[in-house]
N, CA, C and O of each residue as an XYZ file, in Angstrom:
884
protein
N     -17.580      9.843      7.743
C     -17.387      9.243      6.430
C     -15.904      8.995      6.149
O     -15.539      7.955      5.602
N     -15.047      9.954      6.526
C     -13.617      9.815      6.315
C     -13.079      8.592      7.048
O     -12.317      7.818      6.468
N     -13.457      8.401      8.303
C     -12.991      7.262      9.072
C     -13.544      5.958      8.515
O     -12.858      4.936      8.539
N     -14.778      5.981      8.014
C     -15.373      4.779      7.436
C     -14.603      4.343      6.198
O     -14.399      3.148      5.985
N     -14.174      5.297      5.383
C     -13.383      4.960      4.199
C     -12.039      4.361      4.600
O     -11.581      3.393      3.992
N     -11.409      4.934      5.624
C     -10.134      4.412      6.096
C     -10.298      3.014      6.669
O      -9.450      2.147      6.459
N     -11.385      2.796      7.391
C     -11.670      1.476      7.966
C     -11.849      0.441      6.871
O     -11.300     -0.658      6.953
N     -12.624      0.794      5.835
C     -12.877     -0.132      4.734
C     -11.590     -0.443      3.975
O     -11.369     -1.583      3.566
N     -10.751      0.558      3.789
C      -9.485      0.344      3.084
C      -8.568     -0.576      3.885
O      -7.914     -1.447      3.312
N      -8.516     -0.392      5.193
C      -7.677     -1.254      6.022
C      -8.134     -2.708      5.928
O      -7.312     -3.613      5.787
N      -9.427     -2.925      6.005
C      -9.951     -4.282      5.891
C      -9.623     -4.881      4.528
O      -9.273     -6.056      4.426
N      -9.738     -4.073      3.492
C      -9.407     -4.538      2.141
C      -7.950     -4.976      2.054
O      -7.643     -6.029      1.495
N      -7.062     -4.170      2.605
C      -5.635     -4.495      2.569
C      -5.322     -5.765      3.356
O      -4.595     -6.637      2.881
N      -5.875     -5.858      4.557
C      -5.513     -6.957      5.439
C      -6.146     -8.282      5.009
O      -5.643     -9.347      5.367
N      -7.220     -8.232      4.262
C      -7.798     -9.481      3.761
C      -7.216     -9.883      2.406
O      -7.511    -10.966      1.902
N      -6.389     -9.015      1.815
C      -5.822     -9.323      0.498
C      -4.627    -10.255      0.578
O      -4.250    -10.857     -0.428
N      -4.024    -10.386      1.748
C      -2.880    -11.284      1.944
C      -3.053    -11.997      3.279
O      -3.618    -11.423      4.210
N      -2.578    -13.236      3.391
C      -2.689    -13.914      4.676
C      -1.631    -13.473      5.674
O      -1.854    -13.535      6.883
N      -0.482    -13.027      5.178
C       0.643    -12.678      6.040
C       1.169    -11.302      5.659
O       1.392    -11.012      4.483
N       1.363    -10.461      6.665
C       1.985     -9.155      6.470
C       3.400     -9.225      7.048
O       3.556     -9.297      8.267
N       4.430     -9.205      6.203
C       5.793     -9.245      6.718
C       6.102     -8.018      7.575
O       5.851     -6.883      7.168
N       6.641     -8.259      8.752
C       7.039     -7.179      9.660
C       8.546     -6.992      9.487
O       9.337     -7.868      9.834
N       8.928     -5.836      8.945
C      10.301     -5.615      8.496
C      11.035     -4.647      9.418
O      10.573     -3.533      9.665
N      12.167     -5.084      9.915
C      13.101     -4.196     10.609
C      14.317     -4.065      9.727
O      15.033     -5.042      9.507
N      14.564     -2.870      9.217
C      15.604     -2.706      8.205
C      16.677     -1.736      8.698
O      16.380     -0.627      9.143
N      17.924     -2.181      8.607
C      19.055     -1.390      9.088
C      19.714     -0.578      7.977
O      20.436      0.380      8.254
N      19.468     -0.955      6.721
C      20.102     -0.297      5.583
C      19.037     -0.015      4.538
O      18.495     -0.940      3.932
N      18.736      1.255      4.326
C      17.689      1.612      3.374
C      18.016      1.157      1.960
O      17.117      1.020      1.131
N      19.286      0.922      1.678
C      19.676      0.452      0.360
C      19.136     -0.931      0.029
O      19.062     -1.319     -1.137
N      18.761     -1.669      1.067
C      18.220     -3.018      0.855
C      16.708     -3.006      0.637
O      16.122     -4.038      0.312
N      16.080     -1.860      0.811
C      14.619     -1.810      0.834
C      13.987     -2.205     -0.490
O      13.034     -2.984     -0.509
N      14.494     -1.688     -1.584
C      13.867     -1.942     -2.883
C      13.997     -3.403     -3.304
O      12.988     -4.010     -3.664
N      15.205     -4.005     -3.276
C      15.259     -5.430     -3.634
C      14.472     -6.320     -2.678
O      13.936     -7.349     -3.091
N      14.399     -5.937     -1.414
C      13.584     -6.691     -0.454
C      12.115     -6.639     -0.855
O      11.447     -7.671     -0.917
N      11.618     -5.449     -1.124
C      10.208     -5.303     -1.491
C       9.908     -6.059     -2.783
O       8.852     -6.679     -2.910
N      10.823     -6.009     -3.730
C      10.605     -6.730     -4.984
C      10.539     -8.234     -4.754
O       9.750     -8.927     -5.396
N      11.360     -8.738     -3.847
C      11.322    -10.171     -3.532
C       9.997    -10.549     -2.888
O       9.417    -11.582     -3.222
N       9.519     -9.730     -1.974
C       8.246    -10.017     -1.302
C       7.078     -9.966     -2.289
O       6.201    -10.830     -2.261
N       7.068     -8.965     -3.149
C       5.997     -8.854     -4.142
C       6.043    -10.033     -5.105
O       5.005    -10.600     -5.446
N       7.251    -10.406     -5.547
C       7.381    -11.545     -6.455
C       6.867    -12.830     -5.813
O       6.364    -13.716     -6.503
N       6.998    -12.926     -4.486
C       6.501    -14.090     -3.770
C       5.020    -14.047     -3.469
O       4.457    -15.027     -2.980
N       4.370    -12.910     -3.756
C       2.931    -12.817     -3.570
C       2.474    -12.033     -2.365
O       1.284    -12.025     -2.052
N       3.402    -11.364     -1.672
C       3.027    -10.556     -0.501
C       3.247     -9.085     -0.827
O       4.370     -8.585     -0.771
N       2.163     -8.403     -1.167
C       2.249     -7.000     -1.589
C       2.166     -6.029     -0.418
O       2.623     -4.891     -0.526
N       1.596     -6.457      0.684
C       1.388     -5.574      1.833
C       2.504     -5.828      2.843
O       2.660     -6.948      3.329
N       3.277     -4.793      3.158
C       4.416     -4.953      4.064
C       4.366     -3.884      5.150
O       3.836     -2.791      4.948
N       4.921     -4.218      6.284
C       5.012     -3.284      7.406
C       6.474     -2.965      7.672
O       7.252     -3.857      8.009
N       6.853     -1.704      7.523
C       8.199     -1.239      7.856
C       8.138     -0.638      9.258
O       7.450      0.358      9.481
N       8.845     -1.232     10.184
C       8.760     -0.772     11.574
C       9.671      0.423     11.821
O      10.759      0.511     11.253
N       9.222      1.336     12.665
C      10.022      2.501     13.034
C      10.976      2.146     14.175
O      10.980      2.787     15.226
N      11.769      1.126     13.944
C      12.694      0.665     14.984
C      14.143      1.035     14.694
O      15.014      0.830     15.540
N      14.409      1.574     13.517
C      15.773      1.958     13.150
C      15.761      3.337     12.517
O      14.718      3.840     12.100
N      16.937      3.934     12.454
C      17.061      5.243     11.828
C      16.869      5.220     10.324
O      16.687      6.269      9.705
N      16.907      4.034      9.728
C      16.765      3.895      8.283
C      15.332      3.614      7.842
O      15.051      3.546      6.646
N      14.427      3.450      8.805
C      13.083      2.981      8.478
C      12.343      3.915      7.524
O      11.761      3.454      6.543
N      12.355      5.199      7.791
C      11.606      6.144      6.958
C      12.201      6.193      5.554
O      11.462      6.200      4.570
N      13.518      6.226      5.455
C      14.164      6.232      4.138
C      13.843      4.961      3.373
O      13.631      5.000      2.161
N      13.804      3.832      4.072
C      13.469      2.559      3.433
C      12.036      2.588      2.907
O      11.772      2.160      1.783
N      11.119      3.091      3.720
C       9.724      3.174      3.291
C       9.585      4.089      2.076
O       8.883      3.758      1.121
N      10.256      5.237      2.116
C      10.201      6.162      0.982
C      10.719      5.496     -0.289
O      10.139      5.666     -1.361
N      11.801      4.746     -0.173
C      12.399      4.097     -1.348
C      11.440      3.088     -1.962
O      11.305      3.019     -3.184
N      10.776      2.309     -1.122
C       9.829      1.316     -1.644
C       8.647      2.003     -2.302
O       8.236      1.613     -3.395
N       8.096      3.018     -1.656
C       6.954      3.744     -2.209
C       7.298      4.334     -3.578
O       6.468      4.327     -4.487
N       8.530      4.846     -3.723
C       8.937      5.506     -4.961
C       9.281      4.519     -6.074
O       9.085      4.816     -7.252
N       9.794      3.340     -5.701
C      10.374      2.450     -6.708
C       9.667      1.112     -6.896
O       9.922      0.408     -7.874
N       8.785      0.758     -5.972
C       8.070     -0.523     -6.086
C       6.577     -0.225     -5.942
O       5.995     -0.472     -4.885
N       5.957      0.302     -6.994
C       4.552      0.711     -6.878
C       3.599     -0.443     -6.606
O       2.482     -0.221     -6.139
N       4.022     -1.670     -6.889
C       3.160     -2.828     -6.616
C       3.020     -3.091     -5.121
O       2.057     -3.720     -4.683
N       3.976     -2.612     -4.349
C       3.958     -2.838     -2.902
C       3.084     -1.803     -2.204
O       3.015     -0.648     -2.625
N       2.426     -2.223     -1.144
C       1.656     -1.324     -0.294
C       2.385     -1.256      1.039
O       2.443     -2.243      1.773
N       2.932     -0.107      1.344
C       3.813      0.056      2.493
C       3.047      0.594      3.683
O       2.445      1.665      3.616
N       3.073     -0.151      4.766
C       2.547      0.326      6.029
C       3.689      0.675      6.965
O       4.778      0.110      6.869
N       3.438      1.595      7.857
C       4.433      1.980      8.865
C       4.013      1.396     10.197
O       2.908      1.642     10.681
N       4.915      0.614     10.787
C       4.646     -0.027     12.060
C       5.436      0.597     13.198
O       6.238      1.507     12.989
N       5.199      0.095     14.403
C       5.781      0.653     15.624
C       5.452      2.141     15.736
O       6.283      2.946     16.156
N       4.224      2.488     15.352
C       3.734      3.863     15.513
C       3.336      4.039     16.976
O       2.426      3.370     17.466
N       4.021      4.940     17.664
C       3.843      5.110     19.103
C       3.170      6.427     19.483
O       2.564      6.525     20.550
N       3.271      7.430     18.627
C       2.796      8.772     18.975
C       2.029      9.388     17.802
O       2.140      8.915     16.671
N       1.256     10.434     18.070
C       0.624     11.153     16.965
C       1.638     11.665     15.950
O       1.337     11.731     14.758
N       2.837     12.027     16.406
C       3.871     12.485     15.484
C       4.291     11.368     14.531
O       4.499     11.609     13.342
N       4.416     10.146     15.053
C       4.736      8.998     14.189
C       3.647      8.802     13.143
O       3.934      8.534     11.976
N       2.412      8.937     13.565
C       1.286      8.768     12.658
C       1.310      9.845     11.569
O       1.085      9.552     10.395
N       1.581     11.069     11.958
C       1.656     12.165     10.997
C       2.789     11.932      9.997
O       2.648     12.211      8.807
N       3.904     11.422     10.495
C       5.027     11.124      9.616
C       4.666     10.043      8.603
O       5.016     10.145      7.427
N       3.965      9.005      9.062
C       3.556      7.922      8.166
C       2.666      8.462      7.050
O       2.847      8.115      5.883
N       1.710      9.308      7.408
C       0.834      9.892      6.395
C       1.622     10.786      5.444
O       1.354     10.815      4.242
N       2.587     11.511      5.983
C       3.351     12.450      5.181
C       4.209     11.807      4.118
O       4.453     12.412      3.074
N       4.671     10.598      4.357
C       5.518      9.933      3.356
C       4.694      9.110      2.370
O       5.248      8.500      1.456
N       3.384      9.090      2.549
C       2.536      8.374      1.614
C       2.311      6.918      1.936
O       2.036      6.122      1.038
N       2.424      6.546      3.212
C       2.181      5.158      3.604
C       0.740      4.767      3.314
O      -0.161      5.605      3.315
N       0.540      3.470      3.064
C      -0.797      2.973      2.792
C      -1.611      2.749      4.048
O      -2.841      2.770      4.013
N      -0.921      2.534      5.160
C      -1.590      2.340      6.438
C      -0.562      2.499      7.545
O       0.637      2.601      7.282
N      -1.036      2.521      8.781
C      -0.151      2.562      9.944
C      -0.660      1.551     10.961
O      -1.840      1.200     10.985
N       0.260      1.096     11.796
C      -0.087      0.062     12.773
C       0.778      0.256     14.012
O       1.954      0.604     13.907
N       0.198      0.032     15.177
C       0.937      0.268     16.417
C       0.962     -0.995     17.267
O       0.093     -1.855     17.124
N       1.949     -1.114     18.150
C       2.003     -2.280     19.031
C       1.059     -2.175     20.221
O       0.797     -3.165     20.904
N       0.554     -0.980     20.463
C      -0.358     -0.748     21.582
C      -1.246      0.430     21.265
O      -1.371      0.822     20.105
N      -1.865      1.001     22.286
C      -2.733      2.150     22.060
C      -2.613      3.130     23.210
O      -2.371      2.754     24.357
N      -2.789      4.402     22.868
C      -2.956      5.456     23.870
C      -4.121      6.299     23.406
O      -4.461      6.290     22.222
N      -4.739      7.028     24.320
C      -5.874      7.851     23.933
C      -5.461      8.938     22.956
O      -6.208      9.262     22.033
N      -4.272      9.504     23.153
C      -3.804     10.540     22.228
C      -3.625      9.977     20.826
O      -4.005     10.618     19.846
N      -3.052      8.788     20.725
C      -2.824      8.184     19.420
C      -4.145      7.818     18.741
O      -4.319      8.049     17.544
N      -5.067      7.250     19.505
C      -6.366      6.892     18.938
C      -7.118      8.128     18.454
O      -7.734      8.107     17.388
N      -7.066      9.201     19.236
C      -7.761     10.429     18.841
C      -7.163     11.006     17.563
O      -7.889     11.461     16.679
N      -5.833     10.984     17.471
C      -5.178     11.514     16.271
C      -5.528     10.667     15.050
O      -5.783     11.204     13.972
N      -5.539      9.349     15.217
C      -5.874      8.468     14.098
C      -7.328      8.638     13.678
O      -7.635      8.619     12.486
N      -8.223      8.803     14.645
C      -9.641      8.976     14.335
C      -9.903     10.276     13.583
O     -10.871     10.378     12.830
N      -9.048     11.259     13.786
C      -9.229     12.550     13.131
C      -8.587     12.597     11.750
O      -8.801     13.550     11.000
N      -7.800     11.577     11.407
C      -7.083     11.577     10.141
C      -7.680     10.644      9.107
O      -8.699      9.996      9.346
N      -7.035     10.586      7.965
C      -7.504      9.784      6.840
C      -6.733      8.485      6.673
O      -7.162      7.619      5.911
N      -5.613      8.324      7.358
C      -4.760      7.157      7.139
C      -5.368      5.919      7.795
O      -5.692      5.962      8.982
N      -5.532      4.824      7.063
C      -5.978      3.584      7.697
C      -5.031      3.195      8.827
O      -3.811      3.231      8.670
N      -5.608      2.825      9.968
C      -4.787      2.614     11.169
C      -5.315      1.434     11.962
O      -6.517      1.309     12.195
N      -4.389      0.562     12.376
C      -4.730     -0.570     13.233
C      -4.019     -0.397     14.575
O      -2.800     -0.553     14.648
N      -4.762     -0.077     15.639
C      -4.134      0.040     16.964
C      -3.832     -1.332     17.541
O      -4.472     -2.323     17.189
N      -2.853     -1.377     18.428
C      -2.507     -2.627     19.090
C      -3.291     -2.807     20.373
O      -3.517     -1.849     21.113
N      -3.705     -4.037     20.636
C      -4.475     -4.329     21.845
C      -3.987     -5.624     22.495
O      -3.378     -6.481     21.855
N      -4.280     -5.727     23.785
C      -4.095     -6.969     24.532
C      -5.318     -7.309     25.368
O      -5.601     -8.483     25.609
N      -6.044     -6.288     25.813
C      -7.070     -6.482     26.832
C      -8.436     -5.978     26.384
O      -8.571     -5.307     25.361
N      -9.450     -6.325     27.186
C     -10.798     -5.828     26.914
C     -10.869     -4.316     27.065
O     -11.605     -3.657     26.330
N     -10.121     -3.761     28.001
C     -10.104     -2.298     28.148
C      -9.527     -1.628     26.908
O     -10.038     -0.604     26.453
N      -8.461     -2.208     26.364
C      -7.901     -1.684     25.117
C      -8.961     -1.676     24.020
O      -9.126     -0.685     23.307
N      -9.675     -2.787     23.895
C     -10.687     -2.900     22.851
C     -11.811     -1.892     23.036
O     -12.291     -1.317     22.059
N     -12.229     -1.673     24.252
C     -13.278     -0.690     24.497
C     -12.839      0.701     24.060
O     -13.624      1.444     23.469
N     -11.591      1.058     24.346
C     -11.082      2.360     23.923
C     -11.045      2.467     22.402
O     -11.345      3.521     21.840
N     -10.679      1.378     21.744
C     -10.622      1.384     20.284
C     -12.015      1.478     19.664
O     -12.236      2.253     18.734
N     -12.935      0.700     20.177
C     -14.274      0.665     19.595
C     -15.004      1.999     19.745
O     -15.759      2.395     18.857
N     -14.787      2.684     20.851
C     -15.472      3.972     21.029
C     -15.002      5.015     20.012
O     -15.670      6.027     19.801
N     -13.861      4.765     19.391
C     -13.345      5.694     18.377
C     -13.461      5.121     16.958
O     -12.940      5.700     16.005
N     -14.143      3.987     16.830
C     -14.420      3.453     15.505
C     -13.414      2.476     14.957
O     -13.447      2.168     13.765
N     -12.512      1.974     15.797
C     -11.505      1.022     15.330
C     -11.922     -0.397     15.707
O     -11.912     -0.768     16.881
N     -12.288     -1.181     14.697
C     -12.703     -2.552     14.978
C     -11.855     -3.588     14.244
O     -12.193     -4.772     14.234
N     -10.752     -3.147     13.627
C      -9.727     -4.054     13.117
C      -8.443     -3.665     13.822
O      -7.937     -2.558     13.635
N      -7.915     -4.568     14.630
C      -6.810     -4.221     15.526
C      -5.674     -5.232     15.410
O      -5.843     -6.338     14.895
N      -4.538     -4.822     15.897
C      -3.385     -5.712     16.008
C      -3.395     -6.327     17.403
O      -3.384     -5.600     18.397
N      -3.416     -7.647     17.490
C      -3.326     -8.340     18.770
C      -1.860     -8.658     19.003
O      -1.281     -9.502     18.320
N      -1.255     -7.967     19.987
C       0.199     -8.044     20.181
C       0.560     -7.958     21.657
O      -0.068     -7.202     22.398
N       1.564     -8.722     22.103
C       2.210     -9.830     21.389
C       1.345    -11.083     21.482
O       1.052    -11.553     22.582
N       0.946    -11.612     20.368
C      -0.131    -12.598     20.305
C       0.111    -13.844     21.154
O      -0.734    -14.213     21.969
N       1.243    -14.482     20.968
C       1.492    -15.724     21.715
C       1.774    -15.448     23.194
O       1.166    -16.100     24.043
N       2.666    -14.515     23.544
C       2.883    -14.229     24.966
C       1.639    -13.720     25.691
O       1.515    -13.894     26.903
N       0.717    -13.091     24.960
C      -0.498    -12.548     25.587
C      -1.584    -13.598     25.779
O      -2.705    -13.263     26.164
N      -1.270    -14.848     25.520
C      -2.234    -15.913     25.773
C      -2.687    -16.677     24.556
O      -3.444    -17.641     24.665
N      -2.219    -16.244     23.377
C      -2.482    -16.996     22.170
C      -3.944    -17.034     21.764
O      -4.722    -16.133     22.079
N      -4.296    -18.089     21.063
C      -5.644    -18.222     20.523
C      -6.686    -18.302     21.638
O      -7.826    -17.879     21.445
N      -6.312    -18.837     22.800
C      -7.261    -18.895     23.913
C      -7.712    -17.498     24.332
O      -8.891    -17.287     24.616
N      -6.783    -16.544     24.371
C      -7.152    -15.169     24.703
C      -8.021    -14.557     23.618
O      -8.981    -13.844     23.911
N      -7.684    -14.837     22.365
C      -8.494    -14.326     21.268
C      -9.925    -14.870     21.345
O     -10.888    -14.146     21.095
N     -10.045    -16.130     21.689
C     -11.378    -16.722     21.853
C     -12.158    -16.014     22.958
O     -13.346    -15.728     22.807
N     -11.478    -15.734     24.068
C     -12.143    -15.075     25.195
C     -12.590    -13.666     24.819
O     -13.683    -13.243     25.195
N     -11.758    -12.937     24.081
C     -12.105    -11.576     23.678
C     -13.231    -11.556     22.646
O     -14.008    -10.603     22.584
N     -13.314    -12.599     21.847
C     -14.310    -12.622     20.777
C     -15.733    -12.671     21.311
O     -16.664    -12.247     20.627
N     -15.915    -13.184     22.528
C     -17.251    -13.255     23.102
C     -17.888    -11.897     23.307
O     -18.936    -11.626     22.720
N     -17.294    -11.029     24.120
C     -17.902     -9.712     24.359
C     -17.673     -8.711     23.235
O     -18.295     -7.648     23.223
N     -16.782     -9.034     22.279
C     -16.475     -8.095     21.189
C     -16.619     -8.798     19.836
O     -15.630     -8.987     19.128
N     -17.839     -9.182     19.477
C     -18.030     -9.999     18.275
C     -17.724     -9.287     16.966
O     -17.488     -9.941     15.950
N     -17.724     -7.958     16.974
C     -17.497     -7.218     15.724
C     -16.028     -7.014     15.402
O     -15.690     -6.603     14.292
N     -15.141     -7.298     16.363
C     -13.731     -6.979     16.181
C     -13.039     -8.045     15.333
O     -13.283     -9.242     15.486
N     -12.165     -7.577     14.429
C     -11.305     -8.451     13.644
C      -9.856     -8.160     14.035
O      -9.532     -7.070     14.505
N      -8.989     -9.161     13.829
C      -7.631     -9.084     14.374
C      -6.564     -9.395     13.332
O      -6.767    -10.179     12.405
N      -5.419     -8.746     13.525
C      -4.176     -9.125     12.861
C      -3.188     -9.470     13.969
O      -2.475     -8.585     14.445
N      -3.125    -10.733     14.394
C      -2.212    -11.122     15.469
C      -0.755    -11.061     15.011
O      -0.433    -11.434     13.884
N       0.099    -10.598     15.880
C       1.529    -10.499     15.608
C       2.282    -10.736     16.909
O       1.855    -10.295     17.976
N       3.403    -11.434     16.810
C       4.221    -11.697     18.000
C       4.202    -13.155     18.372
O       3.234    -13.647     18.952
N       5.281    -13.852     18.035
C       5.354    -15.284     18.315
C       4.734    -16.143     17.234
O       4.592    -17.354     17.405
N       4.365    -15.531     16.128
C       3.755    -16.272     15.024
C       4.808    -16.513     13.948
O       5.559    -15.609     13.580
N       4.849    -17.736     13.454
C       5.811    -18.108     12.428
C       5.223    -19.127     11.485
O       4.022    -19.397     11.495
N       6.084    -19.680     10.677
C       5.637    -20.641      9.667
C       4.928    -21.841     10.292
O       4.005    -22.400      9.698
N       5.361    -22.237     11.491
C       4.817    -23.452     12.110
C       3.395    -23.276     12.623
O       2.637    -24.244     12.666
N       3.015    -22.057     13.015
C       1.695    -21.877     13.625
C       0.804    -20.860     12.918
O      -0.314    -20.611     13.368
N       1.274    -20.269     11.823
C       0.484    -19.247     11.134
C      -0.856    -19.793     10.664
O      -1.874    -19.107     10.755
N      -0.862    -21.015     10.165
C      -2.107    -21.584      9.648
C      -3.157    -21.719     10.754
O      -4.346    -21.518     10.508
N      -2.721    -22.057     11.973
C      -3.661    -22.179     13.092
C      -4.340    -20.844     13.377
O      -5.549    -20.789     13.600
N      -3.563    -19.780     13.367
C      -4.130    -18.454     13.615
C      -5.064    -18.032     12.481
O      -6.130    -17.467     12.726
N      -4.668    -18.302     11.266
C      -5.479    -17.902     10.121
C      -6.804    -18.653     10.047
O      -7.746    -18.195      9.400
N      -6.877    -19.800     10.708
C      -8.126    -20.565     10.733
C      -9.157    -19.945     11.669
O     -10.334    -20.298     11.612
N      -8.728    -19.029     12.527
C      -9.653    -18.412     13.478
C     -10.606    -17.483     12.732
O     -10.158    -16.699     11.895
N     -11.893    -17.549     13.010
C     -12.861    -16.753     12.241
C     -12.729    -15.248     12.402
O     -13.245    -14.494     11.577
N     -12.042    -14.790     13.458
C     -11.895    -13.351     13.671
C     -10.564    -12.810     13.155
O     -10.312    -11.609     13.251
N      -9.720    -13.664     12.615
C      -8.391    -13.260     12.144
C      -8.443    -13.000     10.645
O      -8.834    -13.874      9.871
N      -8.046    -11.792     10.235
C      -8.043    -11.449      8.811
C      -6.667    -11.640      8.182
O      -6.564    -11.867      6.977
N      -5.614    -11.552      8.984
C      -4.239    -11.755      8.514
C      -3.372    -11.894      9.758
O      -3.811    -11.597     10.869
N      -2.148    -12.345      9.563
C      -1.186    -12.367     10.659
C       0.038    -11.564     10.234
O       0.332    -11.435      9.046
N       0.741    -11.030     11.217
C       1.992    -10.342     10.962
C       3.143    -11.148     11.527
O       2.987    -11.856     12.522
N       4.291    -11.040     10.895
C       5.436    -11.773     11.416
C       6.723    -11.424     10.705
O       6.723    -11.003      9.548
N       7.816    -11.605     11.417
C       9.134    -11.279     10.863
C       9.815    -12.480     10.226
O      10.912    -12.350      9.682
N       9.178    -13.655     10.285
C       9.869    -14.850      9.805
C      10.062    -14.854      8.292
O      10.984    -15.498      7.791
N       9.214    -14.152      7.565
C       9.340    -14.154      6.105
C      10.629    -13.455      5.668
O      11.302    -13.908      4.742
N      10.966    -12.364      6.331
C      12.155    -11.588      5.963
C      12.915    -11.185      7.218
O      12.901    -10.017      7.606
N      13.586    -12.154      7.860
C      14.330    -11.830      9.085
C      15.528    -10.941      8.792
O      16.032    -10.900      7.669
N      15.975    -10.230      9.820
C      17.072     -9.276      9.671
C      18.306     -9.932      9.069
O      18.957     -9.342      8.208
N      18.638    -11.138      9.505
C      19.849    -11.798      9.017
C      19.798    -12.016      7.512
O      20.809    -11.840      6.831
N      18.644    -12.395      6.983
C      18.528    -12.625      5.542
C      18.547    -11.322      4.762
O      19.070    -11.275      3.649
N      17.983    -10.267      5.330
C      18.049     -8.958      4.681
C      19.502     -8.495      4.602
O      19.940     -7.985      3.571
N      20.238     -8.673      5.683
C      21.619     -8.202      5.734
C      22.521     -8.939      4.760
O      23.507     -8.378      4.282
N      22.190    -10.204      4.457
C      23.023    -10.942      3.500
C      22.420    -10.975      2.095
O      22.849    -11.747      1.238
N      21.417    -10.121      1.878
C      20.791     -9.983      0.556
C      20.285    -11.303      0.009
O      20.464    -11.606     -1.171
N      19.655    -12.085      0.866
C      19.150    -13.404      0.477
C      17.763    -13.265     -0.142
O      16.780    -13.774      0.396
N      17.692    -12.573     -1.273
C      16.394    -12.226     -1.853
C      15.636    -13.454     -2.354
O      14.414    -13.522     -2.223
N      16.343    -14.414     -2.919
C      15.652    -15.611     -3.409
C      15.086    -16.427     -2.252
O      14.018    -17.026     -2.378
N      15.791    -16.451     -1.133
C      15.296    -17.160      0.053
C      14.038    -16.462      0.579
O      13.048    -17.115      0.911
N      14.090    -15.145      0.651
C      12.934    -14.370      1.126
C      11.754    -14.534      0.170
O      10.615    -14.681      0.612
N      12.016    -14.511     -1.116
C      10.934    -14.712     -2.084
C      10.289    -16.085     -1.902
O       9.068    -16.222     -1.986
N      11.115    -17.095     -1.653
C      10.569    -18.433     -1.435
C       9.693    -18.508     -0.203
O       8.637    -19.139     -0.232
N      10.119    -17.866      0.888
C       9.294    -17.846      2.095
C       7.998    -17.079      1.861
O       6.933    -17.477      2.332
N       8.103    -15.970      1.123
C       6.909    -15.193      0.810
C       5.924    -16.028     -0.001
O       4.713    -15.938      0.205
N       6.430    -16.829     -0.910
C       5.557    -17.666     -1.742
C       4.812    -18.683     -0.876
O       3.621    -18.924     -1.070
N       5.528    -19.274      0.079
C       4.886    -20.232      0.986
C       3.841    -19.537      1.856
O       2.762    -20.079      2.099
N       4.171    -18.339      2.319
C       3.225    -17.602      3.159
C       2.001    -17.190      2.361
O       0.877    -17.291      2.854
N       2.203    -16.725      1.132
C       1.080    -16.302      0.297
C       0.152    -17.469     -0.010
O      -1.053    -17.279     -0.178
N       0.699    -18.659     -0.084
C      -0.112    -19.842     -0.385
C      -1.102    -20.160      0.723
O      -2.058    -20.904      0.501
N      -0.888    -19.609      1.913
C      -1.825    -19.825      3.016
C      -3.188    -19.190      2.737
O      -4.170    -19.495      3.412
N      -3.240    -18.313      1.746
C      -4.499    -17.657      1.400
C      -5.453    -18.613      0.683
O      -6.667    -18.410      0.694
N      -4.903    -19.645      0.065
C      -5.733    -20.556     -0.713
C      -6.773    -21.234      0.177
O      -6.458    -21.775      1.237
N      -7.997    -21.189     -0.278
C      -9.081    -21.831      0.457
C      -9.670    -20.986      1.562
O     -10.654    -21.390      2.183
N      -9.088    -19.804      1.830
C      -9.634    -18.941      2.869
C     -10.696    -18.030      2.285
O     -10.567    -17.558      1.155
N     -11.720    -17.789      3.036
C     -12.737    -16.832      2.632
C     -12.402    -15.490      3.241
O     -11.929    -15.417      4.376
N     -12.644    -14.428      2.495
C     -12.436    -13.079      3.044
C     -13.357    -12.907      4.242
O     -14.546    -13.219      4.182
N     -12.789    -12.408      5.323
C     -13.531    -12.289      6.572
C     -13.893    -10.827      6.810
O     -13.138    -10.082      7.435
N     -15.002    -10.446      6.327
C     -15.480     -9.077      6.508
C     -16.568     -9.067      7.572
O     -17.243    -10.075      7.779
N     -16.741     -7.936      8.247
C     -17.786     -7.835      9.245
C     -19.155     -8.045      8.627
O     -20.164     -7.994      9.331
């Protein structure tokens, strides 16, 4: 029952926005104005990647000061990363790949979690532990929509959040796929714009990305 609730919550979050900004942040002081810009543009669900020493502090700042935002922790590689994400009050966690240890830890916990996959073997490992909403990464280098089509045949119940090589030019193509619930990408809030505090520019990109939701039907299993 606990895992079913986490699964349902993850699906709810990922179908609520068409694009999940993937954020790499070098200065936690920028986290709150960044999150406010994204929320103002219509993107409430954000992924803070564990790629810098400031990531956890940035996530904590957003959780404490921007209650409208739903903060996910990305680049989760180990059970310890997952435990840390839950400990700071993250809304979900997401990984670029999967390991059996990580899947087992996520299956035993309450935090909504999307493991990363590339192959049918990855998907089989995820499905045996109850994970049927996954991150397809790196989406474009791993074969793009053609690979997603091939995987959809033997795994009809799986839904995807593709990330990697997706941007403003091709996001709509991915979102048109019946198995895609959202896409992830760094183009909405790139590092250079965060570093120069270009909040109005980021808000404008978020608004364009949020508009991709118009006309889409929620894709639930």
